[in-house]
N, C-alpha and C positions, 0 to 999 in steps of 0.2 A: 106497321111499329111493329117492329124487330120484338119479339118476347124471349129472345133464345139469352141463355146462362150459357156460359162459356164454365169449365174450370181446370184446375191442373193443380194438382201437390207442388206446397212449396220443396221447397230445398233448408230451411231452414230445421230441417226437419231427418230422424233415423226410423230406418224402418227395415221390417224384417219378414218375409211370409212364413208360417208356420204350418203348416198342413194348408184347413181353407182359411184361415183365417192371421187375417195383419197387425198386427204389433205394432204402433207412431204416437214415437220419442219428440214432446217439444225436441228442438236442441235450448227456445227462448228460458222453460221453467223443469225441464226433464218429468213434463209430467208423459205419466202410458196410456194408450189406448190402446183398446182391440176393436180389429176390424170384423162382424161376425161374414159367415162368407157371402154376401151380394153387398152388405159397403164396401170387404173386397173386388170385389168386382169392378165395383166405380171405382176406387182407388184407383188399381193397376187401372181402371182406362182414360184416370182420367187426365189428359195431356193438353190441355190449352186448348187445343183446335178444332174439337169433338162437342158439341153442344151438348148439353146434359140431356137433355128427351131424345137426340139421337141416340147415347147410352143405354139410358131406359129400354127405347126399344127394340135397339139391334142384341146387347149383353141382355137381358135382365128379366124382361119380358119374353125372350128366348128358353131364358131357361130356369123360367120360373114361373109357376101358374098363380100371376098374377095379373091386372088388369091396365091397362099403362096410367091410368090417369092414379089409381092407388101409389104405382110404382114410382111415378114421378110426383107425387106429394113427400111418400119417404121420403124419394134419391132433396128433393129441397132440404126434407131437416136438415138429416146429415146435411149435407156440407155445407149449408148454412152453421149446425154446430162447431163442424169439423172449421172450418174458417174463422168460426170467434175466436178459439182456440192457435189456429194463428201454419191449422197444418195443411191449409186449399186456400188457394185466392181462387173467392169469385168474380167475373162478369158482362157485360152486353156482349162483350164484340172479343174475337180472336183473343190468347191470351202468349203472349210470345214468352221464348224457354229464358228468352234473357228481364222478364220484369218477372219470372217469377222465381229465378235464382237473385233479385232482388227484394219479391215484397210485395212489388209495384199491382196492384189491377185497371191500371184506369187507361 
């Protein structure tokens, strides 16, 4: 069974990195989100081809003092929240860039 979860940034957004944080605005309703330092690492790594678990293990756990289990749980909560607002796409398969552009996830 494949438990991998792939994440990609939606293209229907505007984003700007400010220091260690990222400001993201939804193009659909102009809602503004501020991503903290850790969320910014996940955001920047969300390429659609790298599983979330790998992003957490290779980027979050190596930079921050956190266990992989806790970090993955927190990361899953973050990407689910961003997906609810249309800022991120989630899939159990790699996400092609064309799917990210159209908003498709499977």
